C-alpha positions as CSV (number, residue, x, y, z in Angstrom):
1,X,0.0,0.0,0.0
2,X,0.9,3.6,-0.4
3,X,1.2,5.3,3.0
4,X,2.1,8.7,4.3
5,X,3.4,9.5,7.8
6,X,2.9,13.1,8.9
7,X,5.5,14.0,11.7
8,X,8.8,12.2,11.8
9,X,9.8,12.6,15.4
10,X,10.2,9.6,17.6
11,X,6.8,8.0,16.9
12,X,6.7,9.0,13.1
13,X,10.2,7.9,12.2
14,X,9.9,4.6,13.7
15,X,6.4,4.0,12.2
16,X,7.5,5.1,8.8
17,X,10.7,2.9,8.8
18,X,8.7,-0.2,10.1
19,X,5.8,0.3,7.6
20,X,8.4,0.3,4.9
21,X,10.0,-2.9,6.3
22,X,6.6,-4.6,6.1
23,X,6.6,-3.9,2.4
24,X,4.5,-0.7,2.1
25,X,5.6,2.3,0.0
26,X,6.0,5.1,2.5
27,X,6.7,8.9,2.4
28,X,7.5,10.6,5.7
29,X,6.6,14.3,5.9
30,X,8.1,16.8,8.5
31,X,8.6,20.5,8.6
32,X,12.1,20.2,10.0
33,X,14.4,20.2,6.9
34,X,17.4,19.2,9.0
35,X,15.6,16.1,10.4
36,X,14.3,15.2,6.9
37,X,17.8,15.4,5.5
38,X,19.3,13.2,8.2
39,X,16.5,10.6,7.8
40,X,17.0,10.7,4.0
41,X,20.7,9.8,4.7
42,X,19.5,6.8,6.7
43,X,20.5,8.5,10.0
44,X,18.1,8.3,13.0
45,X,17.8,11.7,14.7
46,X,17.6,10.0,18.1
47,X,18.8,6.9,19.8
48,X,16.5,3.8,19.5
49,X,18.0,0.3,19.4
50,X,17.3,-1.5,16.1
51,X,16.0,1.7,14.3
52,X,19.2,2.5,12.3
53,X,19.2,-1.0,10.8
54,X,15.5,-0.9,9.9
55,X,15.8,2.6,8.5
56,X,18.9,1.7,6.4
57,X,17.3,-1.4,5.0
58,X,14.1,0.5,4.2
59,X,15.9,3.3,2.4
60,X,17.9,0.8,0.4
61,X,14.8,-0.9,-0.7
62,X,13.5,2.3,-2.4
63,X,10.2,2.0,-0.4
64,X,10.9,4.8,2.0
65,X,11.6,8.4,1.4
66,X,11.2,11.7,3.3
67,X,10.1,15.2,2.4
68,X,9.3,18.6,3.8
69,X,6.4,19.0,1.3
70,X,3.0,17.9,2.4
71,X,1.9,17.7,-1.2
72,X,4.0,14.5,-1.5
73,X,1.4,12.8,0.7
74,X,-1.0,13.0,-2.2
75,X,-1.8,9.6,-3.8
76,X,-1.4,7.7,-0.5
77,X,-4.3,5.6,0.6
78,X,-3.6,5.9,4.3
79,X,-2.2,8.9,6.1
80,X,-0.8,8.5,9.6
81,X,-0.7,11.5,11.8
82,X,2.2,11.1,14.3
83,X,2.9,14.6,15.6
84,X,3.6,15.5,19.1
85,X,1.0,16.7,21.7
86,X,3.1,18.5,24.3
87,X,1.9,19.9,27.6
88,X,0.8,23.5,27.3
89,X,3.1,25.9,29.0
90,X,1.8,26.7,32.5
91,X,-1.1,24.3,32.1
92,X,-1.9,20.6,32.5
93,X,-3.8,20.5,29.1
94,X,-2.3,19.0,25.9
95,X,-1.4,21.4,23.1
96,X,-3.1,20.2,19.9
97,X,-1.5,22.8,17.7
98,X,0.6,20.3,15.8
99,X,-2.2,17.8,15.3
100,X,-4.6,20.4,14.0
101,X,-2.0,22.0,11.8
102,X,-1.1,18.5,10.3
103,X,-4.7,17.7,9.4
104,X,-5.4,21.2,8.0
105,X,-2.3,20.9,5.8
106,X,-3.2,17.4,4.7
107,X,-6.8,18.0,3.8
108,X,-6.1,19.7,0.3
109,X,-4.2,16.6,-0.7
110,X,-6.8,14.0,0.2
111,X,-9.1,12.2,-2.2
112,X,-12.4,10.4,-1.6
113,X,-11.7,7.0,-0.1
114,X,-8.5,8.1,1.7
115,X,-8.2,7.3,5.3
116,X,-6.5,9.7,7.8
117,X,-5.3,7.7,11.0
118,X,-4.4,9.5,14.1
119,X,-1.7,7.9,16.2
120,X,-0.9,10.9,18.5
121,X,-2.0,10.8,22.1
122,X,-5.0,13.3,22.2
123,X,-7.7,14.3,24.7
124,X,-11.0,12.4,24.2
125,X,-13.2,14.2,21.7
126,X,-10.4,15.2,19.4
127,X,-11.0,12.4,16.9
128,X,-14.7,13.2,16.4
129,X,-13.9,16.9,15.8
130,X,-11.1,16.1,13.3
131,X,-13.4,13.5,11.5
132,X,-15.9,16.2,10.9
133,X,-13.1,18.5,9.5
134,X,-11.9,15.7,7.1
135,X,-15.3,14.6,5.8
136,X,-16.6,18.2,5.4
137,X,-13.6,19.2,3.3
138,X,-13.3,16.0,1.3
139,X,-16.5,14.0,1.0
140,X,-15.7,10.3,1.1
141,X,-12.5,10.7,3.1
142,X,-12.5,9.1,6.5
143,X,-10.8,9.2,9.8
144,X,-9.7,6.5,12.3
145,X,-7.8,6.7,15.6
146,X,-5.1,4.0,16.2
147,X,-3.2,4.8,19.4
148,X,0.4,3.9,19.7
149,X,1.8,1.8,22.6
150,X,5.5,2.1,22.0
151,X,8.1,1.7,24.8
152,X,11.2,3.7,24.3
153,X,14.0,1.2,23.8
154,X,11.6,-1.3,22.2
155,X,9.9,0.8,19.7
156,X,10.8,-1.2,16.6
157,X,9.7,-4.4,18.3
158,X,6.4,-2.8,19.5
159,X,5.7,-1.5,16.0
160,X,6.4,-4.7,14.1
161,X,5.0,-7.1,16.7
162,X,2.6,-5.2,18.8
163,X,0.7,-6.8,21.7
164,X,-2.6,-5.4,20.3
165,X,-4.2,-3.1,17.8
166,X,-6.9,-0.7,18.7
167,X,-9.1,0.9,15.9
168,X,-11.4,3.8,16.7
169,X,-13.6,4.1,13.6
170,X,-16.9,5.8,12.6
171,X,-20.1,3.8,12.6
172,X,-21.7,2.2,9.5
173,X,-20.1,1.6,6.0
174,X,-17.2,4.0,6.6
175,X,-16.2,2.3,9.7
176,X,-16.1,-1.1,7.8
177,X,-14.0,0.5,5.0
178,X,-11.7,2.1,7.6
179,X,-11.3,-1.2,9.4
180,X,-10.5,-2.9,6.1
181,X,-7.8,-0.5,5.2
182,X,-6.2,-0.7,8.6
183,X,-6.3,-4.5,8.4
184,X,-4.5,-4.3,5.1
185,X,-1.8,-2.1,6.6
186,X,-1.2,-4.4,9.6
187,X,-1.9,-7.7,7.7
188,X,1.4,-9.3,8.7
189,X,1.0,-8.9,12.4
190,X,-2.7,-9.7,12.3
191,X,-1.8,-13.0,10.6
192,X,0.2,-14.1,13.5
193,X,-2.8,-13.6,15.8
194,X,-2.2,-10.2,17.2
195,X,-5.5,-9.1,19.0
196,X,-7.5,-6.4,17.3
197,X,-10.1,-4.2,19.1
198,X,-12.4,-2.3,16.9
199,X,-14.3,0.5,18.8
200,X,-15.6,4.0,18.6
201,X,-13.3,7.2,18.6
202,X,-13.8,8.0,22.3
203,X,-12.9,4.5,23.5
204,X,-9.8,4.4,21.3
205,X,-8.7,7.8,22.6
206,X,-9.1,6.7,26.2
207,X,-7.2,3.4,25.8
208,X,-3.8,5.1,25.6
209,X,-4.3,7.7,28.5
210,X,-6.0,5.0,30.6
211,X,-3.2,2.6,30.1
212,X,-0.6,5.3,30.9
213,X,-2.6,6.3,34.0
214,X,-2.7,2.7,35.3
215,X,1.1,2.3,34.9
216,X,1.8,5.6,36.5
217,X,-0.5,4.7,39.3
218,X,1.3,1.3,39.9
219,X,4.7,3.0,39.8
220,X,3.6,5.7,42.3
221,X,1.9,3.1,44.5
222,X,5.1,1.2,45.2
223,X,6.9,4.5,45.6
224,X,4.3,5.5,48.3
225,X,5.1,2.1,50.0
226,X,8.8,3.1,49.8
227,X,8.0,6.2,51.9
228,X,6.3,4.0,54.5
229,X,9.2,1.5,54.4
230,X,11.7,4.2,55.1
231,X,9.7,5.2,58.3
232,X,9.4,1.7,59.5
233,X,12.6,0.0,58.5
234,X,10.9,-2.3,56.0
235,X,12.5,-3.3,52.7
236,X,10.4,-2.1,49.7
237,X,12.2,-4.5,47.3
238,X,11.2,-7.5,49.3
239,X,7.8,-6.0,49.7
240,X,7.4,-5.7,46.0
241,X,8.5,-9.3,45.4
242,X,5.9,-10.6,47.9
243,X,3.1,-8.5,46.2
244,X,4.2,-9.6,42.8
245,X,3.5,-13.2,43.5
246,X,-0.2,-12.3,43.6
247,X,-1.3,-12.9,40.0
248,X,-3.9,-10.2,40.4
249,X,-1.1,-7.7,41.0
250,X,2.0,-8.9,39.2
251,X,5.6,-7.8,39.7
252,X,6.1,-5.6,36.7
253,X,6.2,-1.8,37.4
254,X,6.6,-2.4,41.1
255,X,10.2,-1.2,41.1
256,X,10.6,1.6,43.7
257,X,13.0,4.3,42.9
258,X,13.0,7.8,41.3
259,X,9.7,7.2,39.6
260,X,8.6,7.9,36.0
261,X,9.5,10.6,33.4
262,X,9.9,11.0,29.7
263,X,7.7,12.5,27.0
264,X,4.6,10.4,27.7
265,X,3.5,9.4,31.2
266,X,3.8,12.8,33.0
267,X,2.2,14.9,30.3
268,X,-0.4,12.3,29.4
269,X,-1.8,11.9,32.9
270,X,-1.9,15.7,33.4
271,X,-3.6,16.2,30.1
272,X,-6.1,13.4,31.1
273,X,-6.9,15.3,34.3
274,X,-7.3,18.6,32.4
275,X,-9.7,17.0,29.9
276,X,-11.7,15.2,32.6
277,X,-12.1,18.5,34.4
278,X,-13.5,20.1,31.1
279,X,-15.9,17.2,30.9
280,X,-17.0,17.6,34.6
281,X,-15.4,14.2,35.4
282,X,-12.5,15.6,37.4
283,X,-13.5,13.7,40.6
284,X,-13.1,10.5,38.7
285,X,-9.4,11.0,38.1
286,X,-8.6,13.1,41.1
287,X,-6.2,10.3,42.4
288,X,-3.9,11.1,39.5
289,X,-2.9,14.3,41.2
290,X,-1.6,12.3,44.1
291,X,0.1,9.9,41.7
292,X,1.9,12.9,40.2
293,X,2.7,14.4,43.5
294,X,4.3,11.0,44.7
295,X,6.3,10.9,41.6
296,X,7.7,14.4,42.2
297,X,8.5,13.7,45.8
298,X,10.9,10.8,44.8
299,X,13.2,13.4,43.2
300,X,13.2,15.7,46.3
301,X,13.8,12.6,48.6
302,X,16.9,11.6,46.5
303,X,18.4,15.0,47.1
304,X,17.6,14.7,50.8
305,X,19.4,11.4,50.9
306,X,22.4,12.9,49.2
307,X,22.5,15.5,51.9
308,X,22.2,12.9,54.7
309,X,25.1,10.8,53.5
310,X,27.3,13.9,53.1
311,X,26.9,14.9,56.7
312,X,24.0,17.3,56.2
313,X,25.3,19.4,53.3
314,X,26.2,18.9,49.7
315,X,27.7,22.4,49.2
316,X,31.1,22.1,47.6
317,X,30.8,18.3,47.6
318,X,31.8,16.4,44.4
319,X,28.8,14.2,43.4
320,X,29.0,11.7,40.6
321,X,25.7,11.1,38.8
322,X,25.4,7.9,36.7
323,X,22.6,8.6,34.2
324,X,20.7,11.5,32.7
325,X,18.0,9.8,30.6
326,X,14.6,9.0,32.1
327,X,15.1,5.3,31.3
328,X,17.9,3.1,29.9
329,X,18.2,2.3,26.2
330,X,17.1,5.8,25.3
331,X,18.6,9.3,24.8
332,X,15.4,11.0,25.9
333,X,15.9,13.4,28.9
334,X,12.4,14.9,28.7
335,X,11.1,15.3,32.4
336,X,14.0,12.9,33.4
337,X,14.1,12.2,37.1
338,X,17.8,11.7,36.9
339,X,18.6,14.9,35.1
340,X,16.2,16.7,37.6
341,X,18.0,15.4,40.6
342,X,21.4,16.3,39.0
343,X,20.3,19.8,38.4
344,X,18.8,20.1,42.0
345,X,22.0,19.0,43.5
346,X,23.9,21.7,41.5
347,X,21.5,24.4,42.6
348,X,22.3,23.4,46.3
349,X,26.0,24.0,45.7
350,X,27.3,20.7,44.8
351,X,29.9,20.1,42.0
352,X,28.0,17.6,40.0
353,X,29.7,15.4,37.4
354,X,27.3,13.5,35.1
355,X,27.8,10.7,32.6
356,X,25.4,8.7,30.5
357,X,25.9,6.2,27.5
358,X,23.6,8.1,25.2
359,X,22.0,11.2,26.8
360,X,24.9,13.7,27.3
361,X,24.2,15.7,24.3
362,X,20.5,16.2,25.1
363,X,21.2,16.8,28.8
364,X,23.8,19.4,28.0
365,X,21.3,21.4,26.0
366,X,18.9,21.5,29.0
367,X,21.4,22.0,31.8
368,X,24.7,23.3,30.4
369,X,25.7,24.4,34.0
370,X,26.5,20.6,34.9
371,X,29.8,19.0,34.2
372,X,29.6,16.1,31.7
373,X,32.1,13.3,31.1
374,X,32.1,10.3,28.9
375,X,33.1,7.5,31.3
376,X,32.1,6.2,34.7
377,X,35.7,6.4,35.8
378,X,35.9,10.1,35.0
379,X,32.6,10.8,36.7
380,X,33.5,9.0,40.0
381,X,37.1,10.2,40.2
382,X,37.4,12.0,43.6
383,X,33.7,11.8,44.3
384,X,32.3,12.3,47.9
385,X,29.3,10.2,46.8
386,X,28.0,8.4,43.7
387,X,24.4,8.4,42.6
388,X,23.1,5.7,40.2
389,X,20.0,7.4,38.7
390,X,19.3,5.6,35.4
391,X,19.6,1.7,35.5
392,X,21.7,1.2,32.4
393,X,23.0,-2.3,32.2
394,X,26.7,-1.1,32.5
395,X,25.7,0.7,35.7
396,X,23.9,-2.3,37.2
397,X,26.9,-4.5,36.5
398,X,29.5,-2.2,38.0
399,X,32.0,-3.9,40.4
400,X,32.4,-2.2,43.8
401,X,36.1,-2.8,43.9
402,X,36.7,-1.2,40.5
403,X,35.4,2.1,41.7
404,X,36.9,1.9,45.3
405,X,40.3,3.3,44.2
406,X,38.8,6.2,42.3
407,X,36.4,7.9,44.7
408,X,37.2,10.0,47.7
409,X,34.5,8.4,49.8
410,X,33.0,4.9,49.2
411,X,29.3,6.0,49.3
412,X,26.7,5.1,46.8
413,X,23.1,6.1,46.6
414,X,21.0,3.7,44.4
415,X,18.2,5.6,42.9
416,X,16.7,2.6,41.1
417,X,17.2,-0.2,43.5
418,X,19.3,-1.7,40.8
419,X,22.4,-2.9,42.8
420,X,22.9,-5.7,45.3
421,X,23.3,-3.9,48.7
422,X,25.0,-7.0,50.3
423,X,27.7,-7.1,47.7
424,X,28.4,-3.3,47.9
425,X,28.3,-3.2,51.7
426,X,30.6,-6.3,51.8
427,X,33.1,-4.3,49.7
428,X,33.1,-1.5,52.3
429,X,30.7,0.8,50.6
430,X,28.0,2.8,52.5
431,X,24.9,1.9,50.4
432,X,21.6,3.8,50.7
433,X,18.5,3.4,48.5
434,X,15.0,4.6,48.4
435,X,12.7,2.5,50.5
436,X,15.3,0.2,51.9
437,X,16.9,0.1,55.4
């Protein structure tokens, strides 16, 4: 099939490359000429494992190209809208400027029978409004909503072999036609038994924000338990293990630590709260305010711990921070707990030396006042304390003895409960972690 992908950021670039890998003829459209030029050279503009290989192969096949001209989308049967929906400055609500602009720019190039497919995360009610815009401007053109469920670090796998498809389609014949087109796009995954849920616009829009809200709630729940554990001397990691054996609860996302960040969970739950308020359903999601507050407190608590292990003050202390990204296997530092803590330490007078396998360039743009180095050895040299804030594999696998001769003081704070406290304490280190005695 001929497909267009409007917006070639994280979601769009991955989607375009993967659709071409599945055999479709794809054109990716973006207003950023520099980004388009990089993608046209087969260069991913961000770090995502597996994407460079898929992108290179797709470009070599001739099935994938990129353009800054929206007119190049004409002639495609299905048009995916993959632009961002950031949080509005000073508000919780989502900014739909890019979604609206994309649809408005695309409309003059649509034909009857074309399908516009929204993949961006939007407030409920957006799809119905955009469907009216599309069908009014181009009779016979249709709109569907197909939320994405990508995990950074696993985006290629999640696109090629997703755990489910959700289609939000109109009622009647148009809905049947839209479903048929979507099935044709995703034929390969559907043939292997991937579940498919066909529903209305509102339900499809809610699936993504409801899923993110549930995950955020589970993370904040175990972090709330970590706060209780710190007051009682209990061990939150053992608590999570015990809870996880209950099949109704499960162990995944019960890892206490610095909490969640990135470009999705924080802004999506805030936008959900804002939209619920507009609809008069704010009481139904009021618990998300506490979820958000618990998440923010984890960052403050880590700075408090740093002060505690440094005899009450971090002023003029040399602190090594391992990790800037919000999670491993990514270069994304948006709303990163790790980078937030590093900046907070610096504001309180510490000399903060930061390293990360992939996130240094992005972190430096946001916080140029910090000192950045390439290796763990450089970061911990002469450190009064070491903070592990992003659980990259190379940090989880660190050997206590390898660092002992480099630091000024053998003190480590485990912000992700990723290390074995027995091993580190046995090697003579003072070990502290969130929610553990």
